[in-house]
VOVO-851127 format. One record per residue (C-alpha): x, y, z; residue in one letter. Coordinates in Angstrom, 1 decimal, padded with zeros to 4 digits. Layout:
// residues N
SITE       c1       c2       c3   r
SITE        X        Y        Z   a
...
//
This chain:
// residues 321
SITE       c1       c2       c3   r
SITE   -018.7   -033.1    003.1   m
SITE   -015.9   -035.4    004.2   t
SITE   -013.7   -037.5    002.2   k
SITE   -015.3   -040.5    003.7   m
SITE   -018.9   -039.4    003.0   a
SITE   -017.7   -038.8   -000.5   l
SITE   -016.4   -042.1   -001.1   k
SITE   -019.6   -043.8    000.0   g
SITE   -020.7   -047.2   -001.4   n
SITE   -019.8   -047.7   -005.1   s
SITE   -022.2   -050.7   -005.3   a
SITE   -025.3   -048.6   -005.1   c
SITE   -027.3   -047.5   -008.2   t
SITE   -029.1   -044.4   -009.2   a
SITE   -032.8   -044.0   -008.3   e
SITE   -033.3   -041.7   -011.4   a
SITE   -032.2   -043.1   -014.7   p
SITE   -029.1   -041.7   -016.4   t
SITE   -029.2   -042.0   -020.1   a
SITE   -025.5   -041.7   -020.8   a
SITE   -022.0   -041.0   -019.1   v
SITE   -019.8   -039.6   -021.7   i
SITE   -016.0   -038.8   -021.2   t
SITE   -013.1   -038.0   -023.3   v
SITE   -010.5   -040.6   -024.7   c
SITE   -007.0   -040.7   -023.3   t
SITE   -003.7   -040.5   -025.1   h
SITE   -002.6   -043.5   -022.9   r
SITE   -003.8   -046.8   -024.2   k
SITE   -003.4   -050.4   -023.1   r
SITE   -001.9   -051.2   -026.4   a
SITE    000.3   -049.4   -029.0   q
SITE   -001.2   -048.7   -032.4   p
SITE    000.6   -049.7   -035.6   s
SITE    002.1   -047.1   -038.0   f
SITE   -000.7   -047.5   -040.4   a
SITE   -003.3   -046.5   -037.6   a
SITE   -001.7   -043.1   -036.9   t
SITE   -001.8   -039.8   -038.9   p
SITE    001.9   -040.4   -039.7   v
SITE    000.7   -042.8   -042.4   s
SITE   -001.7   -040.1   -043.9   l
SITE   -000.8   -038.1   -046.9   p
SITE   -000.4   -034.1   -046.6   l
SITE   -003.4   -032.3   -047.8   g
SITE   -006.4   -030.3   -047.2   s
SITE   -008.5   -030.9   -044.0   q
SITE   -011.3   -032.5   -046.1   e
SITE   -008.8   -034.9   -047.9   a
SITE   -007.2   -036.0   -044.8   v
SITE   -010.5   -036.6   -043.2   q
SITE   -011.6   -038.8   -045.9   t
SITE   -008.3   -040.7   -045.7   a
SITE   -008.3   -041.2   -042.1   w
SITE   -012.1   -042.5   -042.0   i
SITE   -011.3   -044.8   -044.9   e
SITE   -008.3   -046.1   -043.0   k
SITE   -009.9   -046.9   -039.8   i
SITE   -013.0   -048.4   -041.7   r
SITE   -010.6   -051.1   -043.0   t
SITE   -008.5   -051.4   -039.9   a
SITE   -008.8   -054.6   -037.7   p
SITE   -010.8   -054.3   -034.4   t
SITE   -008.7   -055.3   -031.4   n
SITE   -010.5   -054.3   -028.3   a
SITE   -013.7   -052.9   -026.6   a
SITE   -013.2   -049.3   -026.2   a
SITE   -013.8   -049.4   -022.4   n
SITE   -010.8   -051.8   -022.3   e
SITE   -008.4   -049.8   -024.5   l
SITE   -008.1   -046.3   -022.7   y
SITE   -006.1   -046.1   -019.5   a
SITE   -005.6   -043.4   -016.8   g
SITE   -007.2   -042.5   -013.6   r
SITE   -009.7   -040.1   -015.3   g
SITE   -011.1   -042.6   -017.5   f
SITE   -011.3   -045.2   -014.6   g
SITE   -013.3   -042.6   -012.6   l
SITE   -015.8   -042.2   -015.7   a
SITE   -016.3   -046.0   -015.9   i
SITE   -017.1   -046.1   -012.2   e
SITE   -019.5   -043.3   -012.5   a
SITE   -021.3   -045.0   -015.3   a
SITE   -021.7   -048.1   -013.3   k
SITE   -023.0   -046.3   -010.1   i
SITE   -025.3   -044.3   -012.2   a
SITE   -026.5   -047.2   -014.3   s
SITE   -025.8   -045.1   -017.4   g
SITE   -024.4   -046.3   -020.8   k
SITE   -020.6   -045.2   -021.2   l
SITE   -019.7   -043.4   -024.2   y
SITE   -016.2   -042.1   -025.2   i
SITE   -015.4   -038.9   -027.3   l
SITE   -012.5   -039.8   -029.6   s
SITE   -010.7   -037.4   -032.0   a
SITE   -010.0   -040.6   -034.0   g
SITE   -013.4   -042.4   -034.1   l
SITE   -016.1   -040.0   -032.9   g
SITE   -018.8   -040.8   -030.2   l
SITE   -017.9   -044.4   -029.3   v
SITE   -020.0   -046.8   -027.0   a
SITE   -017.9   -048.2   -024.2   g
SITE   -018.7   -051.8   -025.4   d
SITE   -017.9   -051.1   -029.1   q
SITE   -015.1   -053.1   -030.6   q
SITE   -012.7   -050.7   -032.1   i
SITE   -009.2   -050.6   -033.7   p
SITE   -006.0   -049.7   -031.8   v
SITE   -005.3   -046.2   -033.2   y
SITE   -003.4   -043.2   -032.2   g
SITE   -004.7   -039.8   -033.2   l
SITE   -005.0   -036.5   -031.5   t
SITE   -006.0   -032.8   -032.8   v
SITE   -003.7   -031.2   -030.2   s
SITE   -000.4   -030.1   -031.6   g
SITE    003.0   -031.0   -030.2   g
SITE    002.3   -034.8   -030.5   h
SITE    003.8   -037.3   -033.1   t
SITE    000.3   -038.6   -033.5   d
SITE   -001.2   -035.0   -034.2   s
SITE   -003.4   -034.9   -037.3   v
SITE   -002.7   -031.2   -037.5   s
SITE    000.7   -032.0   -039.0   s
SITE   -000.9   -033.6   -041.9   r
SITE   -003.4   -030.8   -042.7   v
SITE   -002.0   -027.9   -044.8   t
SITE   -003.4   -024.8   -043.3   g
SITE   -005.3   -024.5   -039.9   r
SITE   -007.1   -027.4   -038.6   l
SITE   -010.7   -026.7   -037.7   d
SITE   -011.2   -029.0   -034.7   v
SITE   -015.1   -028.8   -034.7   a
SITE   -015.4   -029.8   -038.4   s
SITE   -013.0   -032.6   -037.8   w
SITE   -015.2   -034.0   -035.2   f
SITE   -018.2   -033.5   -037.1   s
SITE   -016.5   -035.6   -040.0   a
SITE   -015.4   -038.5   -037.7   v
SITE   -018.9   -038.7   -036.3   l
SITE   -019.6   -040.4   -039.6   s
SITE   -017.0   -043.2   -038.9   s
SITE   -018.2   -046.8   -038.7   p
SITE   -017.5   -046.8   -034.8   y
SITE   -019.6   -043.7   -034.0   s
SITE   -023.0   -043.1   -032.7   e
SITE   -025.0   -040.1   -033.7   p
SITE   -025.8   -037.7   -030.6   w
SITE   -029.5   -038.4   -031.2   t
SITE   -029.2   -042.0   -030.5   d
SITE   -027.2   -041.4   -027.6   v
SITE   -029.7   -039.1   -025.9   v
SITE   -032.6   -041.4   -026.7   s
SITE   -031.4   -044.2   -024.6   e
SITE   -033.9   -043.0   -022.0   n
SITE   -035.1   -039.7   -020.5   s
SITE   -032.4   -039.4   -017.8   g
SITE   -029.6   -037.1   -017.5   r
SITE   -026.7   -037.0   -019.9   i
SITE   -023.6   -036.6   -017.9   l
SITE   -020.6   -035.2   -020.1   v
SITE   -017.0   -034.7   -018.7   a
SITE   -015.0   -032.4   -020.9   l
SITE   -011.5   -030.8   -020.9   t
SITE   -011.1   -027.5   -022.7   r
SITE   -009.6   -029.0   -026.0   p
SITE   -012.5   -031.5   -026.3   y
SITE   -015.1   -028.7   -025.4   a
SITE   -013.7   -026.9   -028.3   r
SITE   -013.9   -029.9   -030.5   m
SITE   -017.3   -031.4   -029.7   v
SITE   -019.3   -028.2   -028.4   g
SITE   -020.6   -027.2   -031.9   q
SITE   -022.1   -030.7   -032.7   s
SITE   -023.3   -031.1   -029.1   l
SITE   -025.2   -027.9   -029.3   s
SITE   -027.3   -028.9   -032.3   t
SITE   -029.3   -031.3   -029.9   l
SITE   -033.0   -030.5   -029.4   e
SITE   -034.0   -028.2   -026.5   p
SITE   -035.4   -031.1   -024.6   q
SITE   -032.1   -033.0   -024.9   a
SITE   -030.1   -030.0   -024.0   l
SITE   -032.1   -029.4   -020.9   a
SITE   -030.8   -032.9   -019.8   r
SITE   -027.2   -032.2   -020.2   l
SITE   -024.8   -031.9   -017.2   r
SITE   -021.4   -030.8   -018.3   i
SITE   -018.4   -031.4   -015.9   f
SITE   -015.1   -029.5   -016.3   g
SITE   -013.1   -026.4   -015.4   a
SITE   -013.3   -023.0   -017.0   s
SITE   -015.2   -024.4   -020.1   l
SITE   -017.5   -021.3   -020.9   a
SITE   -015.1   -019.7   -023.3   s
SITE   -014.7   -023.0   -025.2   d
SITE   -018.3   -024.0   -025.6   l
SITE   -021.5   -022.3   -027.4   p
SITE   -023.6   -020.1   -025.3   a
SITE   -026.5   -022.6   -025.7   s
SITE   -024.4   -025.2   -023.6   l
SITE   -023.6   -022.8   -020.9   h
SITE   -026.7   -023.5   -018.8   p
SITE   -025.6   -027.2   -018.6   a
SITE   -022.3   -026.3   -016.9   l
SITE   -022.2   -027.7   -013.4   t
SITE   -021.0   -025.2   -010.7   p
SITE   -017.7   -027.0   -009.8   y
SITE   -014.5   -025.3   -008.9   d
SITE   -011.3   -025.8   -007.1   h
SITE   -013.3   -026.6   -003.9   r
SITE   -013.7   -030.0   -005.3   l
SITE   -009.9   -030.8   -004.7   n
SITE   -010.5   -030.3   -000.8   a
SITE   -013.0   -033.2   -000.8   v
SITE   -011.9   -035.2   -003.9   f
SITE   -008.1   -034.6   -004.5   p
SITE   -006.7   -035.1   -008.0   g
SITE   -005.1   -033.5   -010.9   t
SITE   -006.1   -030.6   -013.3   c
SITE   -006.3   -033.5   -016.0   a
SITE   -008.8   -035.6   -014.2   d
SITE   -010.8   -032.6   -012.8   f
SITE   -013.8   -033.3   -015.2   p
SITE   -014.1   -037.0   -014.3   q
SITE   -013.6   -036.2   -010.6   r
SITE   -016.5   -033.7   -010.7   a
SITE   -018.6   -036.3   -012.8   l
SITE   -018.2   -038.9   -010.1   l
SITE   -018.8   -036.5   -007.2   h
SITE   -022.0   -035.6   -008.9   f
SITE   -023.1   -039.3   -009.4   v
SITE   -022.4   -040.1   -005.8   r
SITE   -023.7   -037.1   -004.1   s
SITE   -026.5   -035.7   -006.4   v
SITE   -027.6   -038.3   -009.1   a
SITE   -028.2   -041.4   -006.8   i
SITE   -029.9   -039.2   -004.0   r
SITE   -032.4   -037.0   -006.0   h
SITE   -035.0   -038.3   -008.2   d
SITE   -035.8   -034.8   -009.6   a
SITE   -033.9   -034.1   -012.8   q
SITE   -034.4   -030.4   -012.8   d
SITE   -031.3   -028.8   -014.0   r
SITE   -031.5   -025.9   -011.5   d
SITE   -032.2   -028.3   -008.5   a
SITE   -029.1   -030.3   -009.7   d
SITE   -027.0   -027.3   -009.6   h
SITE   -028.3   -026.2   -006.4   a
SITE   -027.5   -029.7   -004.9   a
SITE   -023.9   -029.2   -006.2   v
SITE   -023.7   -025.8   -004.6   a
SITE   -024.9   -027.2   -001.2   a
SITE   -022.3   -030.0   -001.3   a
SITE   -019.5   -027.5   -001.7   l
SITE   -020.7   -024.8    000.5   r
SITE   -018.4   -024.2    003.5   g
SITE   -015.7   -026.1    001.8   v
SITE   -012.4   -024.0    001.4   a
SITE   -010.3   -024.7   -001.7   a
SITE   -006.8   -025.9   -001.0   p
SITE   -003.8   -023.8   -001.7   d
SITE   -002.9   -024.1   -005.1   r
SITE    000.6   -025.2   -005.9   l
SITE    002.5   -023.0   -008.4   h
SITE    004.7   -025.6   -010.2   r
SITE    007.2   -023.9   -012.8   p
SITE    006.8   -024.9   -016.4   r
SITE    009.7   -026.8   -017.7   r
SITE    011.0   -027.4   -021.5   t
SITE    010.6   -030.9   -023.0   d
SITE    014.5   -031.2   -022.7   e
SITE    014.6   -030.3   -019.1   e
SITE    011.9   -032.7   -018.3   i
SITE    013.8   -035.6   -020.3   l
SITE    016.7   -035.0   -018.2   q
SITE    014.7   -035.2   -015.0   l
SITE    013.0   -038.4   -016.3   i
SITE    016.5   -039.9   -017.2   a
SITE    017.9   -039.1   -013.7   m
SITE    014.9   -040.8   -012.2   r
SITE    015.2   -043.9   -014.3   l
SITE    018.5   -044.8   -012.8   r
SITE    016.9   -045.8   -009.5   s
SITE    013.0   -045.8   -010.1   q
SITE    010.7   -047.5   -012.7   s
SITE    007.0   -047.0   -013.5   g
SITE    005.5   -044.0   -015.4   i
SITE    002.9   -043.3   -012.6   a
SITE    005.7   -043.3   -009.9   q
SITE    008.1   -041.0   -011.8   i
SITE    005.4   -038.6   -012.8   l
SITE    004.4   -038.4   -009.1   r
SITE    007.9   -037.9   -008.0   a
SITE    008.5   -035.0   -010.4   l
SITE    005.3   -033.4   -009.4   r
SITE    005.7   -033.8   -005.7   d
SITE    009.4   -033.8   -005.2   e
SITE    010.8   -031.8   -008.2   d
SITE    007.8   -029.5   -008.3   g
SITE    007.5   -029.8   -012.0   v
SITE    004.2   -028.9   -014.0   a
SITE    003.7   -031.5   -016.6   c
SITE    000.4   -032.6   -018.0   e
SITE   -000.2   -036.5   -018.1   q
SITE   -000.3   -037.1   -021.9   s
SITE    002.8   -034.9   -022.3   r
SITE    004.6   -036.8   -019.7   f
SITE    003.8   -040.1   -021.3   s
SITE    005.2   -038.9   -024.5   r
SITE    008.5   -037.6   -022.8   l
SITE    008.8   -040.8   -020.7   y
SITE    008.6   -043.0   -023.9   r
SITE    011.3   -040.9   -025.5   t
SITE    013.5   -041.2   -022.4   a
SITE    013.1   -044.9   -022.5   l
SITE    014.2   -045.1   -026.1   e
SITE    017.1   -042.8   -025.4   h
SITE    018.2   -045.1   -022.6   r
SITE    017.9   -048.2   -024.8   e
SITE    019.9   -046.6   -027.6   m
SITE    022.9   -045.5   -025.0   a
//
């Protein structure tokens, strides 16, 4: 399959209905949350106490934007495009809000279950954070839909793009769906099997690094690239919704494609990356441009959300200098 064939016509719609397109939320948002809408404002305590405090906090928070307008980043944009092409309803998996419809009005918030972030809820929980239990709790938030309502939109495919941290967080609750619903799942992501319950393994679509040859991108947006590739090359071309047939169609689309050579970028400490960003800021501006320069010119490995955090820190240091 060529790149030209992949792009196709984004205006076409799916012949077979897609019930839902589900993607993960992003650390990058189009508005900054207030202090009160982040875990820093929560008391220290047990996970149950912190969960209760967080849900009560967002229950009373003002709603500022539709979910599909709040999150930013290339991967999220690809998921929106996939939902439009597939005529499926968009949903976002959020560590702070649960399973959120794209058109749902939500508060501007900042929360992650991953460590190493200023808005990580793990810093407020005494003891180890159980991410699966956390997500099950936020499914009761006023902005969340139950899985059963999402899968009942119609009888079509349920397309889910997952990163490994989100697979660990949502896999347990997702696996509780009825067998008929599980058979409609198509899950997109890299190396997810070890992070998902065994009952979800048959839903994993057979994408691998060969996708990078026909649809280039980063590791961070691999799940959404695979999702959009599937919608363009399988979902809109095949009426049948048999899972084995869908997987065979993916395998056929990638057959004969050679995976590009993988770049081995060295890992750098936060301090080293801050220094590189500071040097770039002397003559460049724009978060996307500087991230691309660090990856392509300096050969630095840095995940997008981590870079966004360090970029903001570098800007703050420059303003204080």
